[in-house]
C-alpha positions as CSV (number, residue, x, y, z in Angstrom):
1,X,19.0,17.4,7.1
2,X,16.2,17.5,4.5
3,X,13.3,15.1,4.5
4,X,11.6,15.0,1.1
5,X,8.1,13.7,1.7
6,X,5.8,15.0,4.5
7,X,4.5,11.5,5.0
8,X,4.1,9.0,7.9
9,X,7.7,7.8,7.1
10,X,8.9,11.3,6.8
11,X,7.5,12.4,10.1
12,X,8.8,9.3,12.0
13,X,12.2,9.9,10.4
14,X,12.3,13.5,11.5
15,X,11.1,12.6,15.0
16,X,13.9,9.9,15.2
17,X,16.5,12.4,14.2
18,X,15.5,14.6,17.2
19,X,15.0,11.7,19.6
20,X,18.5,10.4,18.7
21,X,20.1,13.7,19.6
22,X,20.3,15.6,16.3
23,X,20.1,19.4,17.1
24,X,20.8,20.8,13.6
25,X,18.3,22.2,11.1
26,X,15.6,19.8,9.7
27,X,13.6,20.9,6.6
28,X,10.6,18.9,5.7
29,X,9.3,19.3,2.1
30,X,6.0,17.9,0.9
31,X,4.0,18.3,-2.3
32,X,0.6,18.3,-0.5
33,X,-0.4,21.4,1.5
34,X,-1.1,19.2,4.6
35,X,1.0,18.2,7.6
36,X,1.6,14.4,7.8
37,X,-1.8,12.6,8.2
38,X,-3.0,9.0,8.7
39,X,-4.1,7.2,5.6
40,X,-5.8,4.0,6.9
41,X,-8.9,5.9,8.0
42,X,-9.4,7.4,4.5
43,X,-10.9,4.4,2.9
44,X,-13.0,3.6,5.9
45,X,-14.0,6.3,8.4
46,X,-13.6,9.3,6.0
47,X,-15.6,7.7,3.2
48,X,-18.3,6.7,5.6
49,X,-18.5,10.1,7.1
50,X,-17.5,9.0,10.6
51,X,-14.4,11.2,10.4
52,X,-13.6,14.4,8.5
53,X,-10.7,14.3,6.2
54,X,-8.9,17.1,8.0
55,X,-9.2,15.2,11.3
56,X,-6.6,12.6,10.3
57,X,-3.4,14.7,11.0
58,X,-0.8,12.6,12.9
59,X,0.3,13.6,16.3
60,X,4.0,14.4,16.9
61,X,6.2,12.4,19.4
62,X,8.9,15.1,19.6
63,X,9.4,18.8,19.3
64,X,10.7,18.8,15.7
65,X,11.6,22.5,15.5
66,X,11.5,21.9,11.7
67,X,11.0,24.1,8.8
68,X,8.0,22.9,6.9
69,X,7.8,23.6,3.2
70,X,4.4,22.2,2.2
71,X,2.7,22.4,-1.2
72,X,6.1,22.3,-2.7
73,X,6.9,19.7,-5.3
74,X,10.5,18.6,-5.6
75,X,11.5,18.2,-9.2
76,X,15.1,17.3,-9.3
77,X,18.1,16.1,-7.2
78,X,21.7,17.2,-7.9
79,X,23.9,14.8,-6.0
80,X,27.2,16.5,-6.9
81,X,26.0,19.8,-5.7
82,X,24.1,18.3,-2.8
83,X,20.9,20.2,-3.7
84,X,17.3,19.6,-4.5
85,X,15.3,21.8,-6.8
86,X,11.7,22.8,-6.2
87,X,8.9,23.5,-8.7
88,X,8.9,27.2,-7.8
89,X,12.6,27.5,-8.7
90,X,13.9,27.3,-5.1
91,X,17.1,25.3,-4.5
92,X,17.8,23.7,-1.1
93,X,21.3,22.5,-0.1
94,X,21.5,19.3,2.1
95,X,24.1,17.5,4.0
96,X,22.0,14.3,4.2
97,X,18.7,13.6,2.6
98,X,15.8,11.2,3.6
99,X,13.5,10.4,0.7
100,X,10.0,9.5,1.9
101,X,8.0,10.6,-1.1
102,X,5.7,7.5,-1.0
103,X,3.5,6.7,-3.9
104,X,0.6,8.0,-5.9
105,X,-2.5,6.2,-7.0
106,X,-2.2,4.5,-10.4
107,X,-4.6,6.5,-12.6
108,X,-6.9,5.3,-15.3
109,X,-5.3,5.8,-18.8
110,X,-6.3,9.0,-20.3
111,X,-6.9,7.4,-23.8
112,X,-9.4,5.0,-22.3
113,X,-11.6,7.7,-20.6
114,X,-9.4,8.7,-17.6
115,X,-10.3,12.4,-17.9
116,X,-14.0,11.9,-17.5
117,X,-15.8,13.4,-14.5
118,X,-16.8,11.3,-11.5
119,X,-13.7,8.9,-11.9
120,X,-11.9,8.8,-8.7
121,X,-8.7,7.3,-7.2
122,X,-8.2,7.0,-3.4
123,X,-4.8,7.7,-2.0
124,X,-4.6,11.0,-0.2
125,X,-6.6,13.2,2.1
126,X,-8.0,15.4,-0.7
127,X,-8.9,12.2,-2.7
128,X,-11.0,11.0,0.2
129,X,-12.7,14.3,0.8
130,X,-13.7,14.6,-2.9
131,X,-14.9,11.0,-3.1
132,X,-16.9,11.4,0.2
133,X,-18.7,14.5,-1.2
134,X,-19.5,12.5,-4.4
135,X,-20.9,9.6,-2.3
136,X,-23.1,12.0,-0.3
137,X,-24.7,13.1,-3.6
138,X,-26.1,9.6,-3.9
139,X,-24.8,8.0,-7.1
140,X,-27.1,5.4,-8.5
141,X,-24.5,2.9,-9.8
142,X,-21.0,2.8,-8.4
143,X,-18.3,0.8,-10.2
144,X,-15.1,-0.1,-8.4
145,X,-12.2,-1.4,-10.6
146,X,-9.8,-3.6,-8.7
147,X,-10.6,-6.0,-5.8
148,X,-7.5,-5.4,-3.7
149,X,-7.7,-3.9,-0.2
150,X,-8.6,-0.4,-1.2
151,X,-11.2,-1.7,-3.7
152,X,-12.8,-4.1,-1.2
153,X,-12.7,-1.5,1.7
154,X,-14.4,1.1,-0.6
155,X,-17.0,-1.4,-1.5
156,X,-17.7,-2.2,2.1
157,X,-18.0,1.5,2.9
158,X,-20.4,2.1,0.0
159,X,-22.7,-0.7,1.0
160,X,-22.7,0.5,4.6
161,X,-24.1,3.8,3.1
162,X,-26.7,1.8,1.2
163,X,-25.2,2.6,-2.2
164,X,-25.3,0.1,-5.0
165,X,-21.8,-1.3,-6.0
166,X,-20.3,-3.4,-8.8
167,X,-16.8,-4.6,-8.2
168,X,-14.7,-5.8,-11.2
169,X,-11.4,-7.7,-11.0
170,X,-9.5,-9.9,-13.5
171,X,-9.0,-12.6,-10.9
172,X,-11.4,-15.3,-9.6
173,X,-11.6,-13.8,-6.1
174,X,-10.7,-10.6,-4.4
175,X,-7.2,-10.3,-3.0
176,X,-6.2,-13.3,-5.1
177,X,-2.7,-12.1,-5.7
178,X,-1.9,-11.6,-2.0
179,X,-4.1,-14.2,-0.3
180,X,-4.8,-16.7,-3.1
181,X,-8.3,-17.8,-4.2
182,X,-8.8,-20.4,-1.4
183,X,-8.8,-17.6,1.2
184,X,-10.0,-14.9,-1.2
185,X,-13.1,-16.9,-1.7
186,X,-14.2,-16.0,1.8
187,X,-14.1,-12.3,0.8
188,X,-16.1,-13.1,-2.3
189,X,-18.8,-14.6,-0.2
190,X,-18.8,-11.5,2.0
191,X,-19.2,-9.3,-1.1
192,X,-22.2,-11.4,-2.2
193,X,-23.9,-11.3,1.3
194,X,-23.4,-7.5,1.5
195,X,-25.2,-7.0,-1.9
196,X,-22.1,-6.2,-3.9
197,X,-22.2,-7.3,-7.5
198,X,-18.8,-9.0,-8.0
199,X,-17.6,-9.6,-11.5
200,X,-14.6,-11.8,-11.5
201,X,-12.4,-12.6,-14.5
202,X,-13.4,-9.3,-16.0
203,X,-11.5,-6.4,-17.5
204,X,-12.5,-2.9,-18.3
205,X,-11.4,-1.7,-21.7
206,X,-12.6,1.9,-21.5
207,X,-15.1,4.3,-20.0
208,X,-17.7,6.2,-21.9
209,X,-19.0,9.6,-20.9
210,X,-22.1,11.7,-21.7
211,X,-22.4,15.2,-23.2
212,X,-21.3,16.8,-20.0
213,X,-18.1,14.8,-19.8
214,X,-19.2,12.6,-16.9
215,X,-18.7,8.9,-16.9
216,X,-21.9,6.9,-17.7
217,X,-20.7,3.3,-18.5
218,X,-17.8,0.9,-18.7
219,X,-17.1,-1.3,-21.7
220,X,-15.6,-4.7,-20.7
221,X,-13.3,-7.0,-22.7
222,X,-16.1,-9.6,-23.0
223,X,-18.2,-7.0,-24.8
224,X,-20.6,-6.5,-21.8
225,X,-21.4,-2.9,-20.7
226,X,-21.8,-1.9,-17.1
227,X,-23.6,1.4,-16.3
228,X,-21.9,3.6,-13.8
229,X,-22.2,7.2,-12.7
230,X,-19.3,7.1,-10.3
231,X,-16.1,5.1,-10.7
232,X,-13.4,4.3,-8.1
233,X,-10.2,3.2,-9.7
234,X,-8.3,1.0,-7.2
235,X,-5.3,-0.2,-9.3
236,X,-2.5,0.1,-6.8
237,X,0.2,2.7,-6.8
238,X,3.1,4.1,-8.6
239,X,6.2,5.2,-6.5
240,X,7.0,8.9,-6.6
241,X,10.5,8.6,-8.1
242,X,10.0,10.8,-11.3
243,X,12.1,13.6,-9.7
244,X,15.0,11.3,-9.4
245,X,15.1,10.5,-13.1
246,X,18.4,12.4,-13.8
247,X,20.0,11.8,-10.4
248,X,21.9,8.6,-11.3
249,X,20.1,6.5,-8.7
250,X,18.5,3.0,-9.1
251,X,14.9,4.3,-9.2
252,X,11.9,3.6,-11.4
253,X,8.1,3.3,-10.9
254,X,8.5,0.3,-8.6
255,X,10.7,2.2,-6.1
256,X,14.0,3.6,-5.1
257,X,16.5,0.8,-4.5
258,X,18.4,0.8,-1.1
259,X,20.8,-1.4,0.6
260,X,19.9,-3.2,3.8
261,X,20.9,0.0,5.8
262,X,18.3,2.1,3.9
263,X,21.1,3.9,1.9
264,X,20.0,4.5,-1.7
265,X,22.1,2.9,-4.4
266,X,23.5,4.7,-7.4
267,X,23.2,3.4,-11.0
268,X,26.3,1.2,-10.4
269,X,24.8,-0.4,-7.2
270,X,27.0,1.5,-4.8
271,X,25.4,2.9,-1.7
272,X,25.1,6.7,-1.3
273,X,26.3,7.6,2.2
274,X,24.3,10.9,2.2
275,X,20.9,9.8,0.8
276,X,18.5,7.4,2.6
277,X,15.0,6.3,1.8
278,X,12.0,4.9,3.8
279,X,8.4,4.0,3.5
280,X,6.4,3.2,0.3
281,X,9.0,4.6,-2.0
282,X,11.9,2.5,-0.7
283,X,12.8,-0.9,-2.2
284,X,15.3,-2.9,-0.2
285,X,16.6,-6.5,0.2
286,X,14.6,-8.3,2.8
287,X,16.8,-10.9,4.5
288,X,13.9,-13.0,5.9
289,X,13.0,-13.9,2.2
290,X,16.4,-14.5,0.7
291,X,17.3,-10.8,0.1
292,X,14.6,-10.4,-2.4
293,X,14.0,-6.7,-3.3
294,X,10.6,-5.5,-2.1
295,X,8.8,-2.3,-1.3
296,X,6.0,-2.3,1.3
297,X,3.0,0.0,1.4
298,X,2.3,-0.8,5.1
299,X,1.7,1.6,8.0
300,X,4.0,-0.3,10.3
301,X,6.9,-0.4,7.8
302,X,6.7,3.4,7.3
303,X,7.0,4.0,11.0
304,X,9.8,1.5,11.6
305,X,11.8,2.2,8.4
306,X,11.6,5.9,8.8
307,X,13.1,5.7,12.3
308,X,15.7,3.1,11.3
309,X,16.9,5.2,8.3
310,X,17.2,8.3,10.6
311,X,19.2,6.3,13.1
312,X,21.6,5.3,10.4
313,X,21.8,8.8,9.0
314,X,23.4,9.8,12.3
315,X,25.7,6.8,12.7
316,X,29.2,6.4,11.4
317,X,30.0,4.5,8.2
318,X,31.0,1.4,10.2
319,X,27.8,1.4,12.3
320,X,25.2,1.1,9.6
321,X,22.7,-1.4,10.9
322,X,20.5,-3.5,8.6
323,X,16.8,-3.0,8.6
324,X,15.0,-6.1,9.6
325,X,11.3,-6.1,9.2
326,X,8.4,-8.6,9.0
327,X,5.8,-7.0,6.7
328,X,2.4,-6.8,8.2
329,X,-1.0,-5.2,7.2
330,X,-4.6,-5.0,8.4
331,X,-7.9,-4.2,6.9
332,X,-11.5,-3.8,8.1
333,X,-14.2,-4.7,5.6
334,X,-17.7,-6.2,5.8
335,X,-17.5,-6.4,9.5
336,X,-14.4,-8.5,9.5
337,X,-10.9,-7.5,10.9
338,X,-8.2,-8.9,8.7
339,X,-4.6,-9.0,9.8
340,X,-1.6,-10.5,8.0
341,X,2.1,-11.0,8.6
342,X,4.8,-12.1,6.2
343,X,4.9,-12.4,2.4
344,X,2.7,-15.1,0.9
345,X,4.3,-15.0,-2.6
346,X,5.7,-18.3,-3.6
347,X,3.6,-20.3,-1.1
348,X,2.9,-23.9,-2.2
349,X,0.2,-24.6,0.4
350,X,-2.0,-23.0,2.9
351,X,-3.6,-24.4,6.1
352,X,-6.5,-23.3,8.2
353,X,-5.0,-23.8,11.7
354,X,-7.7,-22.2,13.8
355,X,-11.4,-21.8,13.0
356,X,-12.9,-22.4,9.6
357,X,-13.5,-20.6,6.3
358,X,-17.2,-21.4,6.6
359,X,-17.4,-19.4,9.9
360,X,-15.4,-16.5,8.4
361,X,-13.4,-16.7,11.7
362,X,-10.0,-18.4,11.1
363,X,-6.3,-18.2,11.0
364,X,-4.5,-19.4,7.9
365,X,-0.7,-20.1,7.5
366,X,1.0,-20.2,4.2
367,X,4.0,-22.5,3.6
368,X,6.8,-23.0,1.1
369,X,8.9,-26.0,0.9
370,X,8.0,-27.0,4.4
371,X,8.6,-23.6,6.0
372,X,6.0,-21.1,7.3
373,X,6.3,-17.8,5.3
374,X,3.1,-15.8,6.2
375,X,-0.2,-15.9,8.1
376,X,-3.5,-14.2,7.9
377,X,-6.3,-14.0,10.5
378,X,-10.0,-13.2,9.9
379,X,-11.3,-12.1,13.3
380,X,-9.0,-14.7,14.8
381,X,-5.8,-12.9,15.7
382,X,-5.1,-14.4,19.2
383,X,-2.3,-16.8,17.8
384,X,-1.1,-14.4,15.1
385,X,1.9,-13.1,17.2
386,X,3.1,-16.7,17.8
387,X,2.9,-17.4,14.0
388,X,4.7,-14.2,13.2
389,X,7.6,-15.3,15.5
390,X,7.6,-18.7,13.8
391,X,7.8,-17.1,10.4
392,X,10.8,-15.0,11.6
393,X,12.8,-18.0,12.6
394,X,11.8,-20.1,9.5
395,X,9.6,-22.5,11.5
396,X,8.2,-25.7,10.0
397,X,4.9,-25.6,8.2
398,X,2.6,-25.4,10.0
399,X,4.6,-24.3,13.0
400,X,2.1,-24.8,15.9
401,X,0.2,-28.0,16.5
402,X,-2.0,-29.1,19.4
403,X,-2.8,-25.6,20.6
404,X,-5.4,-25.5,23.3
405,X,-8.1,-24.1,21.0
406,X,-7.0,-25.8,17.8
407,X,-9.2,-28.3,16.0
408,X,-8.4,-30.2,12.8
409,X,-6.0,-28.6,10.5
410,X,-7.3,-28.2,7.0
411,X,-4.8,-27.7,4.1
412,X,-5.2,-26.7,0.5
413,X,-3.6,-25.1,-2.5
414,X,-3.3,-21.2,-2.2
415,X,-4.7,-20.7,-5.7
416,X,-2.5,-17.8,-6.7
417,X,-3.2,-16.5,-10.2
418,X,-0.5,-17.0,-12.9
419,X,1.9,-14.0,-13.4
420,X,0.1,-11.2,-15.2
421,X,0.8,-11.0,-18.9
422,X,1.5,-7.8,-20.7
423,X,-1.7,-6.3,-22.0
424,X,-2.8,-3.6,-24.3
425,X,-4.2,-0.2,-23.3
426,X,-6.8,-1.5,-20.8
427,X,-6.0,-1.7,-17.1
428,X,-7.9,-3.7,-14.4
429,X,-7.4,-5.4,-11.1
430,X,-5.3,-4.7,-8.1
431,X,-1.7,-4.1,-8.9
432,X,0.2,-6.4,-6.5
433,X,3.3,-7.9,-8.0
434,X,6.3,-9.8,-6.7
435,X,8.5,-6.7,-6.4
436,X,6.2,-4.8,-4.2
437,X,3.6,-5.5,-1.6
438,X,0.5,-3.4,-1.8
439,X,-1.7,-2.6,1.3
440,X,-4.2,-1.0,0.6
441,X,-3.0,-1.7,0.2
442,X,-3.0,-0.8,4.2
443,X,-3.9,0.7,4.6
444,X,-1.7,1.7,4.3
445,X,0.6,4.5,4.0
446,X,3.7,6.4,4.1
């Protein structure tokens, strides 16, 4: 067995193979030089200096007895020969393959200043270490592009360090595409109170550098200029599928398409019995939402799907069990613990069922056509498991009334932005679309 991707999903897949009785050889190939590590702390504890980047390695639940091939990029897959090719020229044969290559941070375009010094993305352990070192140097004006989870968490961390921050996003509020502007407005208020300069409805056209090649300012589409000596680009992620380009699989920058059993699909839509996928890179039909194809960048999904795919890899063809998962994520920012379950896309209403937006302690439920489809809590998670169960069974919206600590239910329109239109060379905002769910987003990550 070969696992391509030394990630959270890859680790849990390898562990599940052993825990389910597999005693053959396991080879784990990863393009980073590190053993699998935990990503959620990177945008919080590592940036703040509370935790060293190299202290994030994940524990192992089982004796893997695996061959680790780290710092080795996989460049191609030959399905007919049952081999993968590595960048150093090595060729490895497999009987079954688990793809857990995850995703990489979406970079700023080169033609718009992407190669300037002090422009950072935040996805991996090395990214976090480099950015932490730059923050310690005390930049005088930090610019964050994209008010998704990573952008907001980074802004929160920078302000906790006493550093000045400007946050730019093309939407009216942070997290507008995942939570809507009605709920996202609460985060906008948190930004303001924390001293973040938030510039909504704004887009960065290009970055300008000085004579040394370091970024000094950003030019916006409204002709304004923002000074910046450090930039954090938080534009979502691109799935690591480039090495599958010639493999005849349904794979692109949005993910590697699988069936419900986590088996990858070939170009004709037929499942490949010897190649499975899990974690951020996988795109599969989620039965709870009408078999819509999604990929999920959430920690819990990487763990669960990695284990499920491994189970099916060992099962017979007539015992391929479907992967049933309710997406969930969490985030900590500006002193608030945010937890969410389900997919809010397509919601036509949202209700505050516990607490209030004014107190910044509340639980909101999203509904579509009279059914509850997702819920989010801001420091109010007591009832979240009950709402998660209601979402699983397609409960009425809102599903719980007259709870012991429930006051008046307040409903409103979610305020999701219209679908993003194709643009020119500029890039801005958090990349969260209908085909994939970004964590940070979680914090996410496989």
